[in-house]
C-alpha positions in Angstrom: -6.0 -52.7 26.7 -9.1 -51.9 28.8 -6.7 -51.5 31.7 -5.4 -48.3 30.0 -8.9 -46.9 29.9 -9.4 -47.9 33.6 -6.2 -46.0 34.5 -7.6 -42.9 32.9 -11.0 -43.3 34.6 -9.3 -43.5 37.9 -6.7 -40.8 37.3 -8.5 -38.1 39.3 -8.5 -40.2 42.5 -4.9 -41.3 42.4 -2.1 -39.8 44.5 0.1 -37.0 43.1 3.0 -37.8 40.8 6.1 -35.9 39.7 5.5 -32.7 37.7 4.6 -33.3 34.0 2.8 -36.6 34.8 -0.9 -37.2 35.5 -2.0 -39.6 38.2 -2.1 -43.3 37.2 -4.4 -46.2 38.2 -3.0 -48.4 40.9 -3.6 -51.6 38.7 -0.7 -50.5 36.6 2.8 -49.6 37.5 3.1 -46.0 38.4 4.9 -44.0 35.6 8.5 -43.0 36.2 10.1 -40.1 34.5 12.2 -41.1 31.5 14.4 -39.1 29.2 12.6 -40.2 26.0 9.5 -38.0 26.8 10.2 -34.5 25.4 9.4 -31.8 27.9 7.8 -28.6 26.8 10.1 -25.7 26.1 7.5 -23.4 27.7 8.9 -23.0 31.2 7.6 -19.5 31.6 4.5 -20.5 33.6 5.3 -20.6 37.3 4.4 -23.4 39.8 0.6 -23.5 40.2 1.0 -23.7 43.9 1.9 -20.0 44.0 -1.3 -18.8 42.2 -3.3 -18.4 45.3 -1.2 -15.3 46.2 -0.7 -14.0 42.7 0.0 -10.3 42.4 0.8 -7.7 39.8 4.5 -8.0 40.8 4.3 -11.7 39.8 3.0 -10.7 36.4 5.7 -8.1 36.0 8.3 -10.8 36.6 6.5 -13.3 34.4 6.3 -11.0 31.4 9.8 -9.5 32.1 8.4 -6.0 32.2 11.0 -4.8 34.6 13.7 -5.9 32.0 12.5 -4.7 28.6 10.1 -2.1 30.0 12.3 0.0 32.3 12.1 2.9 32.8 8.9 3.5 30.8 6.5 0.7 31.7 5.4 -1.0 34.9 2.3 -2.5 36.5 0.1 -0.8 39.0 -1.8 -2.3 42.0 -4.9 -2.7 39.9 -3.1 -5.1 37.5 -2.9 -2.6 34.6 0.1 -1.7 32.6 1.2 1.9 33.3 3.3 4.3 31.2 6.0 6.4 32.9 6.2 9.2 30.3 9.3 10.9 31.7 11.3 7.7 32.3 13.1 7.4 35.6 12.1 11.0 36.3 8.4 10.2 36.4 6.7 10.9 39.7 4.0 8.5 40.9 1.1 10.8 40.2 2.4 11.2 36.6 2.0 7.5 35.7 -0.6 6.9 33.0 -2.9 3.8 33.3 -2.9 2.3 29.8 -6.3 0.7 30.2 -7.8 4.1 30.9 -6.3 5.4 27.7 -7.7 2.5 25.7 -11.1 3.0 27.2 -11.0 6.7 26.4 -10.2 6.0 22.8 -12.6 3.1 22.2 -15.6 3.8 24.4 -18.7 5.3 22.7 -19.1 9.0 22.6 -22.2 8.7 24.8 -19.8 7.4 27.6 -17.2 10.1 27.0 -15.0 8.1 24.7 -13.8 8.8 21.2 -15.5 5.7 19.6 -12.3 4.7 17.8 -12.2 1.2 16.5 -9.2 -1.1 17.3 -6.5 -2.0 16.6 -5.0 1.2 18.0 -1.6 2.8 18.1 -1.0 5.0 21.1 1.9 7.5 20.8 3.4 9.1 23.9 5.4 12.2 22.8 6.7 12.7 26.3 8.5 9.3 26.0 10.0 10.5 22.7 11.2 13.6 24.3 12.8 11.6 27.2 14.5 9.3 24.8 16.1 12.2 22.9 17.2 13.9 26.2 18.6 10.6 27.6 20.8 9.9 24.5 22.0 13.5 24.5 22.7 13.4 28.2 24.6 10.2 27.9 26.9 11.6 25.3 27.3 14.9 27.2 28.4 13.0 30.3 30.9 11.0 28.3 32.3 14.1 26.6 32.7 15.9 29.9 34.1 13.0 31.9 36.7 12.0 29.3 37.8 15.6 28.4 36.7 15.2 24.8 37.5 18.3 22.7 34.2 18.6 20.8 30.6 17.7 21.2 27.9 15.2 20.2 25.2 16.2 17.7 22.7 13.5 16.7 20.3 13.0 13.8 17.1 11.0 13.5 16.9 8.7 10.4 13.3 9.4 9.3 13.0 5.9 7.6 12.4 4.5 11.1 9.0 6.3 11.4 8.1 9.0 8.9 4.9 10.0 10.7 4.6 13.8 10.4 4.1 14.4 14.1 6.9 12.0 15.1 9.4 13.9 12.9 8.1 17.3 13.9 8.3 16.4 17.6 11.9 15.2 17.2 12.9 18.5 15.6 11.1 20.5 18.3 12.4 18.5 21.2 15.9 18.4 19.9 16.3 22.0 18.7 18.0 23.1 21.9 20.8 20.6 21.4 21.0 20.9 17.6 19.4 17.5 16.8 19.0 17.0 13.1 17.5 14.6 10.5 18.8 12.0 8.1 17.1 11.2 4.8 17.6 8.2 2.5 15.2 9.1 -0.4 13.8 12.1 -2.2 10.5 12.2 -0.3 12.3 11.8 3.0 14.6 14.6 2.0 11.7 16.9 1.2 10.0 16.3 4.5 13.4 16.7 6.3 14.0 20.0 4.6 10.5 21.3 5.5 10.7 20.2 9.2 14.2 21.6 9.7 13.1 25.0 8.7 11.7 25.1 12.2 14.7 23.6 13.9 18.2 24.9 14.9 20.3 26.4 12.1 23.1 24.1 13.3 21.1 20.9 13.0 22.6 18.5 10.5 20.7 17.3 7.5 22.5 14.1 6.4 21.7 12.9 2.9 22.2 9.2 2.6 21.0 6.6 0.1 21.4 6.2 -3.6 21.2 9.5 -5.4 20.2 10.8 -8.8 20.6 14.3 -10.2 17.2 15.4 -8.7 18.1 14.1 -5.2 21.5 15.9 -5.4 19.8 19.1 -6.7 17.4 19.1 -3.8 20.2 18.6 -1.3 22.1 21.5 -2.8 19.0 23.7 -2.7 18.7 22.8 0.9 22.2 24.1 1.5 21.3 27.3 -0.4 18.4 27.7 2.0 20.9 27.8 4.9 20.1 24.2 6.1 23.2 22.5 7.4 23.2 19.8 4.6 25.8 17.1 4.0 25.7 14.9 0.9 27.1 11.5 1.9 28.6 9.6 -1.1 27.3 6.0 -1.1 28.7 5.4 -4.6 31.8 6.8 -6.2 29.9 7.9 -9.3 27.7 10.3 -7.2 30.7 12.6 -6.9 30.5 13.7 -10.6 26.9 14.7 -10.2 27.6 16.6 -7.0 30.4 18.6 -8.7 28.4 19.2 -11.8 25.1 20.2 -10.1 26.9 22.4 -7.6 28.5 24.4 -10.4 25.2 24.8 -12.2 23.4 26.0 -9.0 26.3 28.1 -7.7 26.3 26.3 -4.3 29.5 25.0 -2.6 28.6 21.5 -1.3 29.5 19.9 1.9 30.4 16.3 1.2 30.8 13.2 3.3 31.9 9.6 2.4 30.5 6.4 3.7 33.2 3.9 4.4 33.0 0.1 4.1 34.7 -1.0 7.3 36.3 -4.3 7.8 34.6 -4.6 11.2 31.6 -6.8 10.7 28.5 -7.3 12.9 27.7 -11.0 12.7 24.0 -10.9 13.7 21.0 -10.6 11.4 21.2 -6.8 11.4 24.8 -6.8 10.4 24.3 -7.8 6.8 25.0 -4.2 5.6 28.4 -4.2 7.3 31.8 -5.5 6.1 33.6 -5.1 2.8 30.8 -6.7 0.9 28.1 -4.6 2.4 25.5 -2.9 0.2 26.5 0.7 0.8 29.7 2.6 1.0 33.2 3.1 -0.5 36.3 0.9 -0.1 39.5 2.6 0.9 40.6 2.6 -2.7 37.5 4.4 -3.8 37.8 6.9 -0.9 41.3 7.7 -2.1 40.0 8.3 -5.6 37.3 10.6 -4.3 40.0 12.6 -2.4 42.1 13.0 -5.5 39.2 14.1 -7.7 38.1 16.7 -5.1 41.7 17.9 -4.8 42.0 18.1 -8.6 38.8 20.2 -8.8 39.9 22.5 -5.9 37.1 21.2 -3.7 38.9 19.1 -1.1 37.7 21.6 1.5 34.2 20.3 0.8 35.0 16.9 2.3 34.1 17.3 5.9 32.3 14.1 7.2 33.0 10.4 7.4 30.1 8.1 7.8 29.9 4.3 8.5 27.3 1.8 9.7 28.1 -1.6 11.0 24.5 -2.7 11.5 21.5 -2.2 13.7 21.2 -3.7 17.2 25.0 -3.8 17.9 25.1 -6.3 20.7 28.2 -5.3 22.7 30.4 -2.2 23.3 33.5 -4.3 22.3 32.2 -4.7 18.7 31.1 -1.0 18.8 34.5 0.2 19.9 36.3 -1.9 17.3 34.2 -0.4 14.5 34.5 3.2 15.8 38.2 2.8 16.2 38.6 1.6 12.6 36.5 4.5 11.4 38.5 7.1 13.5 41.6 5.8 11.8 40.2 6.5 8.4 39.0 9.9 9.6 42.5 10.7 10.8 44.0 9.6 7.4 41.6 11.9 5.6 42.8 14.8 7.8 46.3 13.9 6.8 45.4 13.9 3.2 44.2 17.5 3.4 40.4 17.2 3.8 38.7 19.7 6.1 37.2 17.0 8.3 34.8 18.1 11.0 32.3 15.3 11.7 32.4 11.5 12.3 29.0 9.9 11.8 28.9 6.5 13.5 25.5 5.7 11.9 22.9 3.6 13.7 23.3 0.6 15.8 22.4 1.7 19.3 20.2 -1.2 20.2 17.3 -1.8 22.6 16.6 -4.7 24.8 13.4 -6.3 23.4 13.4 -9.3 25.9 15.1 -7.8 28.9 17.9 -10.4 29.0 20.8 -7.9 28.6 22.4 -10.4 26.3 25.5 -9.7 24.2 24.8 -12.5 21.7 21.2 -11.9 20.7 19.4 -10.0 17.9 16.7 -8.9 20.4 18.9 -7.7 23.2 22.0 -5.6 24.0 24.5 -5.9 26.8 25.0 -2.2 27.6 23.3 0.9 28.8 23.0 4.3 27.0 25.8 5.6 29.2 28.1 2.7 28.3 27.4 3.0 24.6 28.2 6.7 24.6 31.4 6.2 26.7 32.6 3.5 24.3 32.1 5.7 21.3 33.8 8.8 22.8 36.7 6.8 24.2 37.4 5.1 20.8 37.4 8.3 18.8 39.5 10.2 21.4 42.1 7.4 21.6 42.7 7.3 17.8 42.6 11.1 17.3 45.0 11.8 20.3 47.4 9.2 18.9 47.3 10.9 15.5 47.3 14.4 17.0 44.0 15.1 15.2 41.5 17.6 16.4 38.5 15.8 18.0 35.6 15.8 15.6 31.9 16.4 16.2 30.4 13.0 16.9 27.1 12.3 15.1 24.9 9.2 15.4 21.7 8.0 13.6 20.1 6.1 16.4 16.5 5.8 15.1 15.4 2.5 16.7 16.6 3.7 20.1 14.8 7.0 19.7 11.3 6.0 18.6 10.7 2.4 19.6 9.5 3.0 23.2 7.0 5.8 22.5 4.5 3.8 20.5 2.3 1.0 21.7 0.1 -1.2 19.5 -3.2 -2.3 21.2 -5.4 -5.0 19.9 -8.1 -7.3 21.2 -8.4 -11.0 21.6 -11.9 -11.7 20.4 -12.1 -15.5 20.9 -10.0 -18.5 21.7 -10.0 -22.2 20.8 -8.1 -25.3 21.7 -8.0 -28.9 20.7 -9.7 -31.0 23.4 -8.9 -34.6 24.0 -12.1 -36.6 23.7 -13.4 -38.5 26.7 -13.2 -42.3 26.1 -14.5 -44.9 28.4 -13.1 -48.4 28.7 -15.9 -49.6 26.3 -14.9 -46.9 23.8 -11.3 -48.0 23.9 -12.2 -51.7 23.6 -14.5 -51.0 20.6 -11.8 -48.9 19.0 -9.4 -51.8 19.2 -11.9 -54.3 17.9 -12.7 -52.2 14.8 -9.1 -51.7 13.7 -7.9 -53.3 10.4 -5.8 -56.4 10.8 -2.6 -54.5 9.9 -3.1 -52.1 12.8 -3.9 -54.8 15.4 -0.3 -55.5 16.2 0.4 -51.8 16.9 -2.7 -51.7 19.2 -1.5 -54.9 21.0 2.0 -53.5 21.4 0.6 -50.2 22.8 -1.5 -52.1 25.3 1.4 -54.3 26.5 3.6 -51.3 26.9 1.0 -49.5 29.0 0.6 -52.6 31.2 4.4 -52.8 31.7 4.7 -49.1 32.5 7.0 -48.6 29.5 5.6 -45.3 28.5 8.3 -44.3 26.2 7.4 -47.3 24.0 3.7 -46.5 24.6 4.2 -43.2 22.9 6.1 -44.7 20.0 3.5 -47.4 19.4 0.7 -44.8 19.6 2.3 -42.7 17.0 2.9 -45.8 14.8 -0.7 -46.8 15.2 -1.9 -43.3 14.2 0.3 -43.1 11.1 -0.8 -46.6 9.9 -4.5 -45.7 10.3 -4.0 -42.4 8.4 -2.6 -44.4 5.5 -5.6 -46.8 5.7 -8.0 -43.9 5.7 -6.3 -42.4 2.6 -6.7 -45.7 0.7 -10.3 -46.0 1.7 -10.1 -49.0 4.1 -10.8 -47.0 7.3 -13.8 -44.8 7.8 -13.9 -41.4 9.4 -15.4 -42.6 12.7 -12.6 -45.2 13.1 -9.9 -42.6 12.3 -11.5 -40.2 14.9 -11.5 -43.0 17.5 -7.8 -43.7 16.9 -7.0 -40.0 17.1 -8.8 -39.8 20.4 -7.1 -42.9 21.7 -3.6 -41.6 20.9 -4.4 -38.1 22.4 -5.6 -39.9 25.5 -2.4 -41.8 25.8 -0.3 -38.6 25.6 -2.5 -36.8 28.1 -2.5 -39.7 30.5 1.3 -40.1 30.4 1.6 -36.3 30.8 3.4 -35.2 27.6 0.5 -33.5 25.9 0.8 -29.7 26.1 -2.5 -28.1 25.2 -2.0 -24.6 23.8 -5.0 -22.3 23.1 -5.3 -20.3 19.9 -6.3 -16.7 20.6 -7.9 -15.0 17.7 -6.8 -11.3 17.6 -8.4 -8.4 15.7 -5.2 -7.6 13.9 -3.2 -8.2 10.7 0.3 -9.4 11.4 1.4 -8.4 7.9 0.1 -4.9 8.3 1.0 -4.1 11.9 3.9 -6.4 12.8 5.6 -7.0 9.4 9.1 -7.6 11.0 7.8 -10.6 12.8 6.5 -12.2 9.6 9.5 -11.0 7.5 12.6 -11.5 9.6 11.3 -13.2 12.8 11.8 -10.0 14.9 10.4 -10.5 18.4 8.5 -7.8 20.3 7.2 -7.9 23.9 3.5 -8.8 23.8 1.5 -8.9 27.0 -2.0 -8.3 28.3 -2.3 -4.7 29.5 -4.8 -5.5 32.2 -5.9 -8.4 34.6 -2.3 -8.7 35.7 -3.4 -9.2 39.3 -4.8 -12.6 38.1 -2.8 -15.7 37.3 -2.7 -16.3 33.6 -3.7 -20.0 33.6 -3.7 -20.5 29.8 -1.0 -20.8 27.3 -1.7 -19.3 23.9 -0.5 -18.5 20.4 -2.0 -15.5 18.5 -3.8 -16.0 15.2 -4.7 -12.9 13.2 -7.6 -12.1 10.8 -5.8 -12.8 7.5 -6.5 -15.7 5.3 -2.9 -16.8 5.5 -1.2 -19.5 7.5 1.7 -17.1 8.3 -0.7 -14.7 10.0 0.1 -15.9 13.5 2.5 -15.1 16.3 3.8 -18.3 17.9 7.3 -17.1 19.0 7.7 -14.8 22.0 10.6 -13.2 23.9 12.5 -15.6 26.1 12.5 -18.3 23.4 8.9 -19.3 24.3 6.5 -20.9 21.8 3.4 -19.7 23.7 2.3 -16.8 25.8 0.7 -17.0 29.3 -2.8 -15.6 28.9 -6.0 -15.4 30.8 -9.3 -17.1 30.2 -11.6 -15.0 28.0 -14.6 -13.9 30.0 -18.2 -13.2 29.0 -19.4 -11.9 25.6 -19.2 -8.2 26.6 -15.8 -8.4 28.3 -12.8 -7.1 26.6 -9.3 -8.6 26.6 -6.7 -6.2 25.5 -3.1 -7.1 24.5 -0.3 -4.7 23.8 2.8 -5.0 21.6 5.6 -2.8 22.9 8.8 -1.3 21.5 7.4 -1.3 18.0 7.7 2.4 17.2 10.4 1.9 14.6 9.9 0.5 11.1 6.6 -1.4 11.7 4.2 1.3 10.5 6.1 2.2 7.3 6.8 -1.5 6.4 3.2 -2.6 6.8 1.3 -3.3 3.6 -2.3 -4.1 2.6 -2.4 -7.9 2.8 -6.0 -9.0 2.7 -6.8 -5.3 2.4 -6.4 -4.7 6.1 -5.3 -1.1 6.6 -3.4 0.6 9.4 -4.8 1.0 12.9 -6.4 4.0 14.5 -3.8 6.4 16.1 -4.0 8.7 19.1 -1.4 10.9 20.8 -1.4 11.1 24.5 0.4 13.6 26.7 0.8 13.6 30.5 -0.9 16.4 32.3 -1.5 17.3 35.9 -5.2 16.6 36.4 -7.7 14.0 37.6 -7.0 11.6 34.8 -3.3 12.3 34.3 -3.4 12.5 30.5 -4.9 14.2 27.6 -5.6 12.9 24.1 -4.2 15.6 21.8 -4.9 14.0 18.5 -7.1 11.1 17.3 -7.3 9.7 13.8 -9.4 6.6 12.9 -7.7 4.0 10.8 -8.2 3.7 7.0 -11.7 2.6 5.9 -12.5 -0.1 3.5 -12.9 2.6 0.9 -9.4 3.9 1.6 -7.7 0.6 1.2 -9.7 -0.2 -1.9 -8.6 3.1 -3.5 -5.0 2.3 -2.7 -5.3 -0.7 -5.0 -6.9 1.4 -7.7 -10.5 0.4 -7.1 -13.3 3.1 -7.1 -15.5 2.6 -4.1 -18.2 5.1 -5.3 -18.5 3.2 -8.6 -18.5 -0.2 -6.7 -21.3 1.1 -4.5 -23.4 2.2 -7.4 -23.0 -1.1 -9.1 -24.2 -2.9 -6.0 -27.1 -0.4 -5.5 -28.4 -1.1 -9.0 -28.0 -4.9 -8.3 -30.2 -4.5 -5.2 -32.8 -2.5 -7.2 -32.8 -5.3 -9.8 -33.1 -8.3 -7.4 -34.6 -7.1 -4.1 -38.3 -6.4 -4.4 -40.5 -5.6 -1.3 -43.4 -3.4 -0.6 -42.2 0.2 -0.2 -38.6 -0.7 -1.1 -37.6 -0.6 2.6 -35.6 -3.8 2.6 -33.5 -2.8 -0.4 -32.9 0.6 1.0 -31.7 -0.7 4.3 -29.5 -3.2 2.5 -27.9 -0.4 0.4 -27.4 1.6 3.5 -25.6 -1.2 5.2 -23.3 -1.7 2.2 -22.5 2.0 2.2 -21.6 1.9 5.9 -19.4 -1.1 5.3 -17.4 0.9 2.7 -16.8 3.6 5.3 -15.9 1.3 8.2 -12.5 0.0 9.0 -11.7 -3.5 7.6 -11.2 -5.0 11.1 -13.8 -6.7 13.2 -16.4 -4.6 14.8 -16.5 -6.5 18.1 -19.7 -6.7 20.1 -22.0 -4.8 17.7 -24.8 -5.8 15.4 -24.5 -5.6 11.7 -26.7 -2.9 10.2 -27.4 -5.2 7.3 -29.4 -7.6 9.5 -30.4 -5.6 12.6 -32.0 -2.4 11.2 -35.1 -3.1 13.3 -37.4 -0.4 12.0 -34.8 2.2 11.1 -36.2 4.0 8.1 -33.2 6.1 7.2 -29.5 5.6 6.8 -26.9 8.4 6.5 -23.1 8.4 6.8 -21.4 11.8 7.1 -17.8 10.9 8.0 -17.6 14.1 9.9 -14.7 12.8 12.1 -14.0 14.4 15.4 -15.0 17.8 16.7 -12.0 19.8 17.7 -11.8 20.2 21.4 -9.6 20.1 24.4 -8.7 16.5 24.1 -9.1 15.5 20.5 -8.3 16.9 17.0 -10.0 15.7 13.9 -8.4 13.6 11.3 -8.9 14.9 7.8 -10.1 12.8 4.9 -8.7 13.8 1.5 -11.5 12.1 -0.3 -15.0 13.4 -0.9 -17.5 11.9 1.5 -20.5 10.1 -0.1 -23.6 8.7 1.5 -26.8 6.9 0.8 -30.1 8.2 2.1 -33.2 6.1 1.8 -36.0 7.5 -0.3 
């Protein structure tokens, strides 16, 4: 067995061997590749021989930025990710360096920054505007090229991101082409009603979701306020309430029905489609709705057909099949006497999270915006022409495709760690073998003989068997900790020498996966995650991301492209920052995030492109929720908690002049007002007061100015001033 140790000692001097195998000492047969050694699935790292000439374009290819990022994200010559706020129409001087935005947000005010703590969401309203215009343009082109007899008129489902400024921007940017909103609950309906008061009078307000009498009353009031409101029946029983409430309020409703199609989306996001889907009416139920409306003399109120076959529709073939089926139902409703005007194809317009352009993936789609729009228009036109039915207005609810690109989550890797294989000399290996229990000696002998023969497949098997046997001996008390550690080191050394060990670093990130990336934890949704700088350097490490939460699920270990690790750079000195960005997360993530471990949401800024020396302006900045905020959300009372701790300090901390207790109380007060995330690179005021004789927290926020607007705190500010 000492020969195995010798081969390791001499490995650095041996000639090169095939990829995946380390060098081997000449006293043993050179290892040959064999099928029994599992190769790593991580094939994303390129050949190390190319690293001498590594460039930003290599990083763009490595991280697939040109696939999922086009036309909004690229890499500049400095190795930083840039944002192209106007999509393909962005001129070179209009590109925004993302690292400069992060520094503007996070640098101290003394350096011209906004002193915002990370994590940070950066919103680009220019990207949002471009997405709206691109979808509208795609449908306009399809309508014109195919001679379609009506027009496209979309709505934004506010459930994707209910942020006030996101919704207000969509209404403002979409007003010229009558873009509307869709609501699925009473609070969403209230915000949609309010926002659309500033929109086009023709913009649709689509009312989806389960409805009670109050919801229906609000929708009818919206119609009375001249908002173009449509109540979509999700359940047959809702019709009775609509008829009853409309008579009481003296408002003639506009009604739609949501149809359960037979067409089914087989992917994860297609669970709401098909005959057994959660929402919608069967053909039998739709016929009963028609008869009831006719009996009440209100059949003219039925004007819209809605359906939804699932988010992230992967192909235009599936899309056309579903739209064609719905167009057939629409035509039948026209035949039955309904005054049909709109076909609402629901959501489903997907985005390409991994850049693969795949038609059989939950994280990709195999079509462009133009191909999507052309397929929809063609399917509706074909059926309506065949039935001699007037072409309806085409409506869609493409929330994911509208808001995903405009928002970027920025967070910091604060440290990294990896398991290192211990260095064992030939003496160490010999001593390890000699100290093994009798039952393990045979495994050790077999391991040694396999190594001498060059049978490295058997070598791995015996190493594993030896390790498992020794673990059992440790559990029953016949093997001590030092012996077990030696066996672990020996087995790791075998794997490393043969070349099958695949060390992956753990990068600790200042983030909560549960709060900021809940879809990854909940449904395994993948998002592009990449470093936003240092892309001119070769990323020589492979890493997984571990968050701050006290939960084993608080990690990201699956990445686009089917990879189980992410190419990353070595963390530099203590004062150096390493920023990562999660892209395409503007839909759903913020609303779904909870308060696991009482980590609140990130800080948020809005950035617009301007013509000037820096190319951008921060138009709004709001720090993330403080410890007090998240405690209040769980019904705690931070002010009372602070007073309790203050009295405890007065009871147990005694020093001349009371300075130590006062500083301690001041530090606790500051902790209540700070964000729950790590404050990287700063000293804790509890231990580093160094002569400060007064502590005061004002919470004054930001001063309104040219590039930043204050975030308002609804709670009274409180402070502690030393006596």
